Each structure stands twice: as structure tokens, then as C-alpha cells.
N, C-alpha and C positions, 0 to 999 in steps of 0.2 A: 783762688776763690775760697773765702772762709766758709765754715760750716753753716753759719747763719744765712749766708747768701745761697748756699746750696739748698737748704731747707726752703727758703723763700721761693727759689726758682722751681723746686719740685711742687710746692703748693700751687704756684701760678700755672704750671703745666697741667696738674690734675684739675684745676678749676676750668681751664680751657677745654680739656677732654670732657669733663662733666657737662659743660655748657653746650658743646658740640653734640654730644650724644643725647643730651636732654632735648635740644632743639629738634634733632632728627626723630626722636621718640614722639615728641609732640606732633610733628608733622605727619608721621605714620598713623598715629591714633586718630588725628583729625581727618585724614584721608579715608580711613576705614569708616568713621562715623558718617562722613558725607556720602560715601559709596553705599552704605546701608540705607541712608535716607533716600538716595536716588533710586535704589531698588524698590523701596516702599512706594515711591511716587510713580514709577514706570511700570510696575507690575501689580496685579491684584486679581480678584475673582472675576472682574469684568475685563474682557480682552480688548485693550486699546493699543493700537500700533504705537511703537515708540516715537515715530516722527509726528504723530498726531498729538501725543502728550507734550512734545517739545513745542509744537505750535500753540497749544493751549497755554503753556507756561509763559510764552513770549507775547501772548495777547492776540494771536491770529486765530479767530474762531470761524473762518470761512468754510472749512471742510469738516467741521465736527458738529455733533449733535449737542443740544443743550444738556442732556443727561451726562454725556462725556465730560463736558465742562464742569458740571457739578461734581462728578466723581473725582476729578483731578484736583480742582481748586478748593472744594468745600469738604472733601473727605480725605483723600490721600495726603495732600500737602500739609494741612494743619496737623494731621496725625503724625507725620514724619517730623515736623518741626517740634511738636510737643515731646516726642521721644528724645530729640536732641537736647531740649531744654531740661527736661526732667532728669535725664541721664547725667548731664553735666552737674546738676545740683546734687544728685546722689553721690557722684564721685568726689566733689569738693567736701561734702559733709563727712563721708567716710574717711578721707585723708585727715581731716581735722580731728575726728574723734579717735582714730587709731594713734595719732600723735599724742593727744591729751591723755589717753589711758595707757599709753606705752605698751599696747597689746595688739597683736595682729588680728584679734577677733573683736576689737573695740569698734564695732560698726553700729550706727544709729538704729538699725533694724534689729539689733541684738541687745541693746542696752536701754530700751524703753522709749526713745523719742519718736520713732515711727509708730509705735503702739499708742503713744499719746495722741498723735495726730489722728490715728484711726479711731480711737475712742471718742475724740471730739467730733469727728465726722458722724459717727454712729449716734451720738446724742442729738446732733442736728437732724439726722434722718428720722430718729424715733419721735422727736417732739416737733420737728418742723415739717416732716413729710416729704418724701421724694428726694431728688438730687437737684441742687441748685446753688445759688450764691451762699446760702446759709451753711451748706456743707463745707465750702471753702473756708468760711469764717470759723466754723467749728473745728476744722482740721488745724488751722493756724492757732486757735486758742488752746486746743488740746496739746499741741506740740510745746507751746510756751508753758502751760501748766506742768507738763512732764519734766521739762528741764529745770523749772523752779523746784519741783518736788525732789528730783534727784540731787540737785545741788545742795538743797537744804539738809537732806538726810546724809549726804556724803561729806558735808563740811566738817572739818576738824582742823582748826587753825589753817584753813585754806582747802583748796580742792586737790586731791591726790588721786593719781590714775587708777590704782587698784580699787580703792573704795568707790570711785565713780563707776567702775565697771560692775562691781558686785551689786551695789545699790541699784544701778540702772537695770540689771537683769531682773532683780526682784520687783521693781516698780513696773517694768514691762510686763511681767507675768500678771500682776494685778490689773493693769490696764487691758490686757488681752481678755481677762475674765470679764471685765466690765463690758467690752465689746460683744463678747459671746452672750452675756446675759441680755443685753439690749436686743441683740439679733433674735433671741428666742421669744421676746415679749411683744414685738411689733407686728403690724399687719403683714400678711403674706406678700403683698405687692412690694411694700417697703423693705421687707426682709430680703426679697430677691434682689432688689436694687442694692441694698446694703451689702449682701454677700458678694455680688459682682464687684462692688467697690473695694471690699476688703481683700479680695484676691489680687487686685491690681491689674490694670490693663489700659490700653489706649484706644479701644474700639469706640467709635463715635465721638472722638475728641474734635472740637470745633476750633475756630480761630480764637475764641475766648480763652480756651485752655493754653494755646500757644502764646497769646498775648500776656496771660497771667505769668507763664514761665519766664518770658523775656523781661517783663516788668520786675518780677521778683529778683531775678539775677542782676538786673541793672541797679536796683536799690541796694542789694547786698555787696556789689562789686567793691566799693570803697572799704567796707569792713573786711572783705576777703583779702584785699591787698595788704591792709594793715595787719591782719591776723597772720598772713603768710610771713611777713617780716618778723613778727614776734616769735612765731613757732620756729623759724629758721635760726634765730638767735638762741632760742631755748634748746635746740638740738645739740648744742655743745655741752650741755649738762646744766642742771639747775643751779648748782653752787657757782659755777663759772659765770653763768648768765647774771646771777645776782651781783657778783663782784663787778660786772661790767655795767651795772646800773639798771638792769632790766627789772621792771615790776612784774614778777612771775605770776602772782595771783591775778593781776589785772589782765595779763595775757590769757590765762586759763579761762577767766570768766568771759572775756570778749570772744574767745574761741568757741566756748560752749554755746553762747548766744548765736554766733554766726553759723555754726554748724547746725544748730536747731532750726534757724531761719531757712537754711538751704534745704534741709530735709523736709521741712513743712511745705516749702514751695514745690518740691518734687512730688510729695504725696498729694498735694492739691491737684497737680496736673495729671499724674499717672496712677494715683492710688499707692498703697504701701507695697510697691514692687520690691521683692526681697533680693538680697545678695549683690545687687549692683554696687551699693555703697561699700560692701565688704571686698569685692574682687577688684574694683577699679584701682584703688591705691596700691594694691599688691602688684598688679600688672605694671603700673607706672614705675614702681621702684625696681621690679624685676627686669623689665626691658631696658629702662634707663640706667640701671645700675648706679642709682644715686640714693643715699639715705635722705631723710628729711620729709617735710610735708608734701612736696611736689604737687601743689594744688592744681595748677594749670593742666599738667599731664593727666592727673586723676580725673579732672573734668572731661578731658577729651576721651579717655578710656571709658568713663561712665556713659558718655553719649554714644560711643561706638557699641558698647555692650547692650544698652537698652534698645537702640535702633535695630541692631542685628537680631536681638531676641524677639522684637515685635515683628520683624519680617518672617522669622521662623514660625512664630505663633500664627501668622496669617496665611502662610503658604504650606505648612506641613500637612495639614488635613483639609486643604481647600476642596470644595468651597466652604467647609466649616472652619471656624476660627477658634483657636485656644486663647484663653486669657494670657496676656504676656507674663503675668506673675507666675503662672504654672510653669512656663518654660524656664524662667530665671530660677525658680525653686528647684527644679530638677538639675539644672546645670550647676547652680550654686551649692546644692547639697553635696554633689560629687566633689566640687572644689574644696569645700570645708574638710571633707574626709581626707583628701590629698594633702591639704595644708597641715592637718593634725599629724598625719603619718610622717610627713617631711620633718615636722618639728620634733616628733618623737625620735627620729633617726639622727637628730642633731644637724639637719641640713638647714640651708637658708630658707627663711620664710618671707623673703622679699621685704 
């Protein structure tokens, strides 16, 4: 057998191993996400027997009260589904931006895009009053404005990862200041609502939030598939990708738009919950032992992390509830410290 055949055989073997491990990793992450969502539906501050919850879910209301039906179908279930949708969107967005910036800290909640959505929502709260459809529109608009501003300021004969990261951090700081200023100037009732929204959480999420997450992901799905292919080709190196006919700048621009759309959907559903977009892609690469964008696995880990964090937030100090964003901030801060120490020691950063 020639050397060429040996190399080809080795590449095929590695591809099979990566595919098998990647599928197993995706299955495990999806199982954890569904298990966390099930825990959110079957448990809560109101004690409902598990078999009664199952009856409610299958539509048998004969032995349950109307309030139990409301608790399961209109409170717990849409909240759990919203956590899965928002977590998946955060995971996809984080994987895209970490690949674009070529930096393990290149997360949308660190480089300005989550802050843009938050600032847009605060503008809607300040001038529209309260929480409603206008806040969703404001968050989407703010995210789009942020990505345009970052791209315009970082552009120098194309988008480059390091400039995108540095400019994004600066723009994010400005947008955070805008949100803080608006929070200090609005009425106390709106300020309380805005503060709860800025912390991030899933309390009180209805079927509208779950439907928004599902619709947003469905709209973005064709773009996510196309971006995954482009980023996968780009992972071999920019020069080699160009020699193979890949339009690198088009891939970067489409990736930035898709990642911003994903984080905007997530922020609209759950608020600017921190660190999910940072941690999910790292876990996907660490567990799957595969380089590259790994968008599907990142989405599954994002859903698992946010659903699990929401269960912890609701059960840790029951009957009182913590905002989910507080739980992710505590866990995520520790994760960042560990990541930086690992990087300083020259270890793998996933």
C-alpha cells in the first residue's frame, strides 16, 4: 500500500471516529437538556405528583384541578421549552463567534452583541413603557445595530478576528453604559422591570416566548446550515480556503449576521443570560474532541446548560427563585477563571 493510500485511510478512520464520537456527544448533550427540561416540568414550588403531571401532559384532566393544569401547561412547560430554545440559540451564536474571532473568549456576551440587544430593549422600555412586543423589537434592532457598528469599526480590507474582538469589547462597554444610563432615568416601575430583564431569566415565560424562540430558530436554520459549511471549510486555514475558491469575507459577514440573529433570538426569549454562549462551544469541543464550529453540539450543550441553570435557580432557595442569569454568572465566572488558568499553563482550552 502506498503512502498516499495510507494517509487517505488514516484520514477516513479519523473522520469515522470523529463522526461517531460527535454523534455520541450530541446524543448525551441532548439527553441532559431534555432531562433538565423534564425536571423543570415535573418539579416546582407547587407539589404535584409526577403521575398527575403526566396525565396533564397527555390531556387527561379527570383527576387534577384547574390550577394544576395551569401550573403545568401555562407555567412550567413553556418556561422549560423557552430555556431549550434560548440555550440552543446562545450555543450556536457562541460557536460562530469563537470561530470568527479565533479566540476562546470570543463570545457574543463579551464582544458587544448581547449588550446591543439589551440596550435596544432598554430603549423600548424607557420610551415604550413596560415589557411587551416593543421590547422584542427593540432587542432585535439593538442587536442588528451593534453588529453593524462593530463590523464597520473593525473593517479593514475585510473582517479580521482580533480586530472584531477588540472593537466588540469596546462597543459592548459603550452599550452597557447606555443601558445603565437609561435604567437610572426611567420611572421606578419600569426600572424594576428593566433591571429584571437585564439580569436575564425565564420566570413568567409564556407560550409566546417559546413560540418566538422556535420561530426564530426555524428562520435561522438555513443560514446556520450554510454558515456551518463555510466555517468548516475555513477551519483548514484562510489561505487554503481561498485557494479552494471559498469567498472568505462573505463567509465571515454571513456568519456574523447569523450569530447576531441567534443571540438576538436568545436575548428576546430569556434576556441577556451570560456565559451560556461562552461555555457551550467549549464543552462541545472538549467532550467531542473535535475542532471546528460544531454548531449542532454547541446548541445541544447550550440548551442543557440553560435548562439546568434554570432548574437550579428555581429550586436552590425554594420557594424563592433566583434569576437564571445570576446562576449562570456565578458558574460562568468560575469557568472563565479556570479557562484562563488553563490557557496560561499551556493546556488545551477546548
